[in-house]
FIBA-427316 format. One record per residue (C-alpha): residue number from 1; x, y, z. Coordinates in pm, 1 decimal. Layout:
     i          x          y          z
   NUM          X          Y          Z
...
end
This chain:
     i          x          y          z
     1     2921.3    -1950.1      597.0
     2     2829.3    -1915.1      930.9
     3     3034.2    -1623.6     1112.4
     4     2954.2    -1581.1     1476.1
     5     3125.7    -1241.4     1484.6
     6     2851.4    -1175.5     1233.3
     7     2540.1    -1216.5     1421.9
     8     2268.7    -1035.6     1457.9
     9     1954.6    -1025.3     1692.1
    10     1648.2     -817.8     1506.7
    11     1467.6     -640.2     1760.8
    12     1111.7     -895.1     1758.8
    13      868.1     -613.6     1655.9
    14     1009.7     -533.9     1302.3
    15     1015.5     -832.9     1143.4
    16      613.8     -810.9      984.5
    17      385.8     -983.5      744.4
    18      499.8     -800.7      462.2
    19      797.2     -573.0      535.6
    20     1015.4     -492.7      784.0
    21      913.8     -133.5     1006.6
    22     1081.6       -0.7     1302.6
    23     1147.0      323.3     1505.0
    24     1443.9      484.1     1408.2
    25     1694.1      467.4     1716.9
    26     1473.4      243.6     1922.7
    27     1402.2      -86.2     1758.3
    28     1556.0      -11.0     1406.9
    29     1927.8       80.8     1366.9
    30     2197.9       89.5     1049.4
    31     2374.5     -225.8     1187.0
    32     1966.9     -351.2     1146.7
    33     1969.0     -229.1      811.1
    34     2343.2     -404.2      753.7
    35     2246.4     -746.2      910.8
    36     1916.6     -722.2      659.5
    37     2114.5     -655.2      346.3
    38     2367.4     -905.5      436.9
    39     2087.0    -1148.2      498.9
    40     1875.3    -1088.4      181.7
    41     2153.8    -1057.0        4.8
    42     2255.6    -1441.4      116.7
    43     1917.1    -1555.2       17.7
    44     1975.7    -1391.8     -327.0
    45     2252.6    -1550.0     -373.6
    46     2108.5    -1841.1     -274.7
    47     1844.5    -1844.2     -505.6
    48     2095.8    -1791.8     -802.0
    49     2088.8    -1412.4     -806.0
    50     2355.7    -1170.7     -872.0
    51     2186.1     -831.4     -864.7
    52     1953.8     -617.4     -645.9
    53     1828.2     -286.7     -707.3
    54     1801.7      -55.7     -403.1
    55     1594.0      234.9     -368.0
    56     1493.0      484.4      -69.3
    57     1228.1      738.3       11.3
    58     1274.9     1079.6      145.7
    59     1291.7     1032.6      523.9
    60     1593.2     1180.7      727.7
    61     1694.7      859.3      824.9
    62     1705.9      662.5      480.1
    63     2021.4      791.0      313.0
    64     2223.1      603.6      636.0
    65     1978.2      300.3      644.7
    66     2009.3      291.1      239.8
    67     2409.9      292.1      291.8
    68     2426.6       22.5      555.8
    69     2214.1     -169.6      358.2
    70     2417.7     -144.9       83.5
    71     2696.9     -240.2      241.9
    72     2514.3     -527.6      395.4
    73     2419.7     -614.9       -7.8
    74     2762.8     -572.3     -132.4
    75     2941.3     -797.3      110.7
    76     2758.0    -1087.1       -0.2
    77     2856.0    -1082.5     -374.7
    78     2581.9     -920.8     -540.7
    79     2580.5     -646.9     -792.2
    80     2393.1     -348.9     -595.7
    81     2196.5     -144.8     -840.2
    82     2104.8      201.8     -636.4
    83     1859.8      412.1     -827.9
    84     1785.0      712.5     -583.9
    85     1567.3      881.9     -415.1
    86     1216.0      775.8     -528.8
    87      890.0      627.4     -488.8
    88      874.5      260.4     -416.6
    89      684.8      150.6     -744.1
    90     1011.5      308.0     -909.9
    91     1174.3       54.2     -739.8
    92      957.3     -223.7     -851.3
    93      935.1     -120.4    -1223.9
    94     1390.5      -97.7    -1155.2
    95     1404.6     -436.3    -1077.1
    96     1205.3     -564.8    -1406.5
    97     1362.3     -275.4    -1629.7
    98     1741.5     -371.5    -1549.5
    99     1641.2     -750.4    -1542.6
   100     1740.4     -781.5    -1169.5
   101     1710.9    -1089.9     -936.7
   102     1571.8     -898.4     -667.8
   103     1528.2     -551.9     -482.4
   104     1493.8     -353.8     -150.6
   105     1318.1      -23.5     -107.1
   106     1425.2      161.7      200.8
   107     1064.0      340.4      295.7
   108      851.6      398.5      611.3
   109      573.0      468.3      374.2
   110      264.9      612.5      562.7
   111      460.2      557.9      892.1
   112      514.6      860.6     1167.3
   113      839.5     1036.7     1029.8
   114     1089.0      873.1     1293.1
   115      983.4      500.2     1148.2
   116     1135.9      359.6      843.1
   117     1173.9       -3.6      702.4
   118     1256.8     -196.7      433.1
   119     1038.8     -308.9      102.9
   120     1148.1     -618.7      -31.5
   121     1089.5     -828.6     -376.0
   122     1257.7    -1186.1     -503.5
   123     1215.6    -1266.1     -876.4
   124      970.5    -1031.2     -904.3
   125      781.8    -1140.4     -633.8
   126      684.9     -999.7     -327.6
   127      936.3    -1113.9      -15.5
   128      684.1    -1134.0      352.2
   129      557.6    -1367.5      587.7
   130      810.9    -1695.4      563.0
   131     1039.1    -1550.8      382.0
   132     1095.8    -1232.6      615.6
   133     1093.4    -1472.8      944.1
   134     1376.8    -1621.1      750.1
   135     1609.2    -1350.8      739.8
   136     1598.0    -1298.7     1115.1
   137     1676.8    -1698.6     1130.0
   138     2004.3    -1649.7      920.1
   139     2090.3    -1342.6     1084.7
   140     2099.6    -1475.5     1397.4
   141     2304.6    -1737.1     1322.3
   142     2511.1    -1530.4     1131.5
   143     2457.8    -1774.0      832.5
   144     2600.2    -1492.4      537.2
   145     2745.6    -1556.8      201.7
   146     3093.5    -1359.5      231.2
   147     3213.7    -1233.5      -95.1
   148     3316.8     -921.6     -243.4
   149     3023.2     -741.0     -457.3
   150     2985.7     -414.4     -656.8
   151     2805.3     -120.1     -652.4
   152     2700.6       99.3     -906.0
   153     2435.8      402.3     -943.9
   154     2184.6      311.1    -1221.7
   155     1976.4      612.8    -1351.2
   156     1550.2      450.3    -1387.7
   157     1401.1      781.6    -1349.0
   158     1335.3      871.2    -1729.6
   159     1221.3      571.8    -1839.3
   160      970.0      489.8    -1509.0
   161      798.1      839.5    -1631.7
   162      825.1      700.3    -1938.0
   163      630.2      354.9    -1869.9
   164      378.2      588.9    -1645.0
   165      302.4      806.3    -1936.0
   166      261.2      516.6    -2212.9
   167      -59.9      427.6    -2102.9
   168     -199.3      737.6    -2100.7
   169     -548.0      641.3    -2306.9
   170     -803.9      954.7    -2213.3
   171     -793.1     1139.4    -2581.1
   172     -753.9     1484.0    -2549.0
   173    -1010.3     1582.4    -2311.4
   174     -825.3     1883.8    -2087.3
   175     -918.3     1772.8    -1685.8
   176     -796.3     2038.9    -1445.1
   177     -618.3     1832.9    -1179.5
   178     -449.0     1940.2     -847.6
   179     -214.7     1675.4     -698.5
   180      -92.0     1639.0     -357.8
   181      297.5     1463.8     -283.5
   182      250.3     1536.6       77.1
   183      645.8     1616.8       29.8
   184      658.0     1259.6       -8.9
   185      920.6     1035.4     -222.2
   186      625.6     1078.5     -567.9
   187      725.7     1409.7     -568.6
   188      980.2     1452.8     -852.5
   189      834.2     1207.8    -1043.9
   190      450.7     1356.3     -992.0
   191      634.1     1697.4    -1163.7
   192      791.6     1538.1    -1446.5
   193      456.5     1293.3    -1488.7
   194      250.5     1581.9    -1529.5
   195      453.0     1768.2    -1746.3
   196      376.4     1527.2    -1988.3
   197      -29.7     1480.1    -1937.3
   198     -274.1     1673.8    -2129.9
   199     -478.4     1919.7    -1857.6
   200     -426.0     2151.8    -1631.2
   201     -199.2     2030.2    -1379.0
   202     -149.3     2224.8    -1006.3
   203      117.9     2059.5     -784.7
   204      117.0     2104.3     -414.7
   205      416.3     1943.4     -143.3
   206      641.8     1866.1     -419.0
   207      936.0     1881.1     -243.5
   208     1082.0     1561.2      -72.3
   209     1091.1     1648.3      282.5
   210     1131.4     1383.7      521.4
   211      980.1     1587.8      781.3
   212      679.8     1631.6      595.1
   213      618.1     2019.6      683.5
   214      253.2     2076.0      553.5
   215       55.3     1753.4      649.3
   216      157.2     1374.2      690.2
   217      142.8     1180.7      367.4
   218      -88.2      927.2      441.2
   219     -444.7     1005.8      268.1
   220     -653.3      751.7      427.2
   221     -667.1     1007.4      709.3
   222     -924.1     1279.8      646.3
   223     -691.0     1541.2      806.8
   224     -396.2     1500.0      559.9
   225     -661.6     1577.5      279.0
   226     -838.4     1904.3      393.4
   227     -557.3     2118.6      209.7
   228     -612.2     1894.8     -163.1
   229    -1012.6     1953.5      -62.0
   230     -966.0     2338.9      -31.6
   231     -717.6     2335.7     -363.5
   232     -956.0     2136.5     -551.5
   233    -1272.6     2362.3     -479.0
   234    -1066.3     2717.7     -483.2
   235     -922.5     2624.9     -847.5
   236    -1277.0     2439.5     -983.9
   237    -1065.7     2125.4    -1057.2
   238    -1235.7     1794.3    -1196.2
   239    -1051.0     1592.9     -946.9
   240     -784.0     1612.0     -633.4
   241     -512.1     1320.8     -619.1
   242     -265.3     1238.9     -305.7
   243      -43.9     1042.9     -268.9
   244      144.0      888.2       75.5
   245      503.9      875.2      186.4
   246      650.7      621.4      -69.5
   247      406.5      655.3     -375.7
   248      232.8      303.0     -355.6
   249      -87.3      445.4     -290.1
   250     -339.1      694.8     -400.1
   251     -602.7      929.8     -264.0
   252     -900.0     1062.1     -442.2
   253    -1105.9     1380.5     -429.2
   254    -1394.4     1454.0     -679.8
   255    -1434.5     1836.6     -768.6
   256    -1690.1     1906.6     -470.2
   257    -1422.3     1803.3     -219.0
   258    -1572.7     1442.6     -135.5
   259    -1294.5     1172.5      -58.0
   260    -1341.3      892.5     -258.0
   261    -1225.3      538.1      -72.3
   262    -1041.8      255.1     -234.1
   263    -1425.6      110.1     -251.8
   264    -1547.5      368.0     -473.9
   265    -1251.7      392.3     -649.7
   266    -1168.8       26.7     -796.3
   267    -1531.9       40.6     -973.1
   268    -1447.0      295.5    -1195.6
   269    -1108.2      142.1    -1280.6
   270    -1290.2     -214.7    -1345.6
   271    -1524.6     -122.3    -1562.6
   272    -1317.4      -78.9    -1859.4
   273    -1079.7     -359.8    -1718.1
   274    -1391.0     -585.4    -1704.8
   275    -1481.6     -537.8    -2074.6
   276    -1179.7     -660.8    -2170.3
   277    -1148.6     -918.6    -1967.7
   278    -1472.9    -1042.1    -1878.0
   279    -1569.5    -1277.7    -1628.7
   280    -1179.9    -1207.8    -1457.9
   281    -1147.8    -1197.1    -1106.2
   282    -1103.1     -849.6     -967.3
   283     -939.4     -819.7     -587.4
   284    -1054.7     -634.5     -284.7
   285     -984.5     -678.3       78.0
   286    -1188.2     -730.2      375.1
   287    -1223.8     -372.1      472.2
   288    -1419.7     -330.0      144.8
   289    -1785.5     -210.7      131.7
   290    -2012.2     -476.1      -26.1
   291    -2136.7     -244.2     -280.3
   292    -1799.7     -266.5     -419.4
   293    -1827.4     -673.9     -473.1
   294    -2184.4     -617.5     -571.6
   295    -2074.1     -421.6     -849.8
   296    -1764.0     -608.0     -952.8
   297    -2047.6     -901.4     -989.7
   298    -2266.9     -653.5    -1213.3
   299    -1983.0     -573.8    -1417.6
   300    -1923.0     -968.8    -1513.7
   301    -1644.9     -967.6    -1278.9
   302    -1527.4    -1232.8    -1014.8
   303    -1570.2    -1042.7     -697.6
   304    -1274.0    -1235.7     -461.6
   305    -1229.7    -1110.4      -98.0
   306     -851.4    -1096.3       44.0
   307     -659.3    -1016.9      311.2
   308     -519.2     -676.7      361.7
   309     -140.4     -630.6      246.9
   310      -11.6     -497.8      -75.3
   311      249.3     -848.4      -35.2
   312      -67.9    -1057.3       19.9
   313     -272.9     -906.0     -240.0
   314       28.1     -932.5     -521.9
   315       41.0    -1298.1     -434.2
   316     -296.2    -1338.2     -465.8
   317     -318.8    -1143.3     -764.2
   318      -20.1    -1407.8     -953.7
   319     -226.7    -1679.6     -824.4
   320     -603.7    -1562.7     -989.1
   321     -399.9    -1446.8    -1281.4
   322     -699.0    -1128.5    -1165.2
   323     -596.1     -777.8    -1400.5
   324     -699.2     -566.8    -1106.2
   325     -725.5     -550.6     -717.8
   326     -723.4     -264.5     -499.0
   327     -750.9     -172.1     -121.5
   328     -964.1       47.6       81.9
   329     -608.9      221.7      177.8
   330     -534.0      308.2     -155.2
   331     -335.9       52.7     -291.3
   332     -445.8       10.9     -678.2
   333     -293.5     -325.2     -883.0
   334     -272.2     -374.0    -1243.6
   335     -205.1     -632.2    -1406.3
   336     -399.0     -539.1    -1678.0
   337     -125.4     -360.4    -1929.6
   338       94.2     -344.1    -1635.2
   339      302.0     -553.1    -1414.3
   340       74.7     -636.8    -1091.3
   341      229.3     -430.6     -826.0
   342       72.4     -141.4     -651.9
   343      138.7      189.5     -811.1
   344      -20.8      532.0     -716.3
   345      126.6      705.7     -980.6
   346       31.4      455.0    -1252.9
   347     -287.6      429.7    -1063.6
   348     -353.3      844.4    -1113.7
   349     -233.7      755.1    -1474.7
   350     -516.9      492.0    -1552.4
   351     -777.3      681.3    -1333.8
   352     -730.4     1009.5    -1507.7
   353     -777.2      828.3    -1839.0
   354    -1086.1      656.7    -1750.8
   355    -1240.1      974.6    -1648.7
   356    -1140.0     1181.0    -1934.6
   357    -1313.7      942.5    -2177.4
   358    -1661.9      924.7    -2033.7
   359    -1877.0     1080.1    -2279.5
   360    -2067.8     1380.7    -2269.8
   361    -1832.2     1579.2    -2027.0
   362    -1917.6     1353.0    -1721.2
   363    -1741.9     1421.4    -1401.3
   364    -1609.8     1247.9    -1118.1
   365    -1874.4     1440.9     -887.6
   366    -2143.2     1305.1    -1145.3
   367    -2008.1      921.0    -1107.1
   368    -2021.3      999.6     -727.1
   369    -2352.7     1097.1     -684.6
   370    -2512.3      798.6     -852.9
   371    -2281.3      562.8     -651.1
   372    -2424.2      340.1     -373.0
   373    -2364.5      498.0      -51.3
   374    -2440.6      277.2      241.0
   375    -2357.3      394.1      607.5
   376    -2039.2      300.9      714.0
   377    -1760.6      397.8      978.1
   378    -1430.5      506.7      842.8
   379    -1159.6      274.0      946.6
   380    -1175.5      267.7     1292.1
   381     -801.6      226.8     1427.5
   382     -721.4      192.6     1818.0
   383     -400.7      129.4     2013.7
   384     -322.8     -244.1     2103.1
   385       10.3     -430.4     2190.6
   386      158.7     -611.5     1947.8
   387      155.3     -899.7     2160.9
   388     -201.2     -886.3     2205.9
   389     -379.2     -759.3     1894.7
   390     -393.5    -1091.5     1754.2
   391     -470.6    -1322.4     2034.0
   392     -807.6    -1045.9     2088.8
   393     -893.5    -1169.5     1748.2
   394     -879.9    -1536.6     1752.2
   395    -1062.7    -1530.1     2099.4
   396    -1335.8    -1331.9     1954.8
   397    -1370.2    -1546.5     1639.5
   398    -1382.7    -1824.9     1885.0
   399    -1697.2    -1696.3     2038.8
   400    -1831.5    -1628.3     1730.5
   401    -1798.5    -1979.0     1545.4
   402    -1954.9    -2107.3     1872.1
   403    -2258.0    -1938.3     1847.6
   404    -2319.7    -1996.9     1494.2
   405    -2262.1    -1662.7     1383.9
   406    -2171.4    -1584.4      983.8
   407    -1811.1    -1532.8      993.2
   408    -1544.3    -1484.0      710.8
   409    -1199.3    -1544.0      847.3
   410     -991.6    -1452.8      567.6
   411     -838.8    -1167.0      756.2
   412     -954.2    -1139.4     1125.3
   413    -1340.5    -1195.1     1113.9
   414    -1595.2     -994.8      919.0
   415    -1930.4    -1065.1     1073.3
   416    -2269.4    -1028.3      842.8
   417    -2561.2     -986.2      992.1
   418    -2936.6     -881.7      884.2
   419    -2815.4     -536.1      918.6
   420    -2474.1     -522.5      718.7
   421    -2096.6     -617.3      854.6
   422    -1844.9     -543.5     1068.3
   423    -1534.2     -624.5     1088.0
   424    -1222.1     -669.9     1306.5
   425     -799.9     -735.9     1249.3
   426     -466.1     -723.8     1374.7
   427     -251.8     -469.2     1189.1
   428       43.8     -637.9     1016.1
   429      213.8     -282.2     1059.3
   430      136.3     -107.7     1406.3
   431       11.4     -233.6     1742.8
   432     -331.8     -154.5     1676.3
   433     -687.2     -333.1     1592.2
   434     -846.7     -219.6     1300.8
   435    -1244.4     -229.1     1275.0
   436    -1519.9      -89.3     1034.8
   437    -1882.4     -152.4     1034.8
   438    -2120.0     -121.4      720.8
   439    -2527.2     -107.9      761.4
   440    -2801.6       31.0      581.4
   441    -2947.8      237.5      814.6
   442    -2826.0      464.6     1106.1
   443    -2992.6      224.0     1376.3
   444    -2840.7      -60.6     1220.4
   445    -2467.4       97.8     1237.7
   446    -2499.8      210.8     1582.3
   447    -2623.9     -139.8     1663.7
   448    -2317.8     -316.5     1510.8
   449    -2089.3      -26.8     1642.8
   450    -2227.4     -158.3     1986.7
   451    -2189.7     -531.8     1930.7
   452    -1842.1     -476.7     1799.3
   453    -1770.8     -246.7     2116.4
   454    -1959.3     -566.6     2322.4
   455    -1734.6     -856.3     2181.8
   456    -1377.7     -621.7     2248.9
   457    -1483.1     -564.2     2582.0
   458    -1535.8     -940.9     2662.5
   459    -1212.6    -1024.7     2499.4
   460    -1037.2     -769.8     2749.0
   461     -983.3     -487.7     2499.1
   462    -1215.2     -114.6     2481.5
   463    -1302.8       48.7     2183.3
   464    -1273.5      442.5     2182.1
   465    -1620.5      602.1     2228.8
   466    -1494.2      836.5     1963.7
   467    -1301.3      638.2     1727.6
end
């Protein structure tokens, strides 16, 4: 099964914790895609699988990478089911809908236009961590299964839209909604779905275009939400909804143009879920506000703080049988009535259904007004080489523990103090450190930022003054 002529080595930076990502033409090539197909296909075959679904986003490099990937997968004897262009959740749906053994999506998600990558699942479970490291070992040894497979196109788009629409539960209240696909892969589904929902729907940037001419499709960056905010205000809309490049994350703006982050959205969604599942665990990542965890507890749920990363959260959901989870980045995961994976379009349907069901015409802006609003920084992201970022976090953690600080180290370090908390973690997808601070007063927030900056300086890193 080992063939020296097929041995392949990947750039060490692309095999990441929960997916594969690189810069096209620099660290990621069609040869890499072909080798990924051979390696992943070999894992699927060894596990007894016979079929794999493949999808791709709208990036300019995705067609060529997808073609090479399909070639590699088919070369291991698998039946490869190509579902075409669409959001990553449509690929997850396709695996279930067609009873495939595995799935792999060609997508750069929210990364810059010259980046791309791959998200995988095997036996309906996320394929990450040690699984991804295994692909590197298989490829470097050329230890591929080599058999003749087959390739066919499979249309799942209409069935996916039907499934999204099936869980609308907001009755006939007509909301005015502005949607922004950011020229990402969710555009086609967004158009088809909104045509089947009640209300007035205004669509922005629905054409799939890998150059992202309007703005970059990443709703965690406020500058990417400006067009949506302006349109909501101009149209007097109830809500604005944005998606990232591959449609597995959601961004939300209320009727007054204010951005709701993941820890604002999750409690709204949790209210009816916990009414149906009293005492159930609800998972949020370490970047979320303490107010979210407090609210889940008040709603009768069991708040669980967990590591950031879509694959990591999905695995924890399955372990705890949690009906709902979310991340600050806008990944929302429903196992209540759905499949337990992150789907921005499905989250949008459920969110609109909740809002439309509120009595007396209550709006999202009304709900935002009565939410607790501690003072916090946005997510602070600053460059740090991949080979240094984890060591810096570990060095800071060691000092904190030695000093007796209250530290949650489930993902980096989240330090609780009488003034609030601060977080430092290494990104699993980019050469950056990620930080956040939250306090009840401005002075407390300033003190926490100063403490974070001091800790970074001691470890040989610098936090930008404006970050």
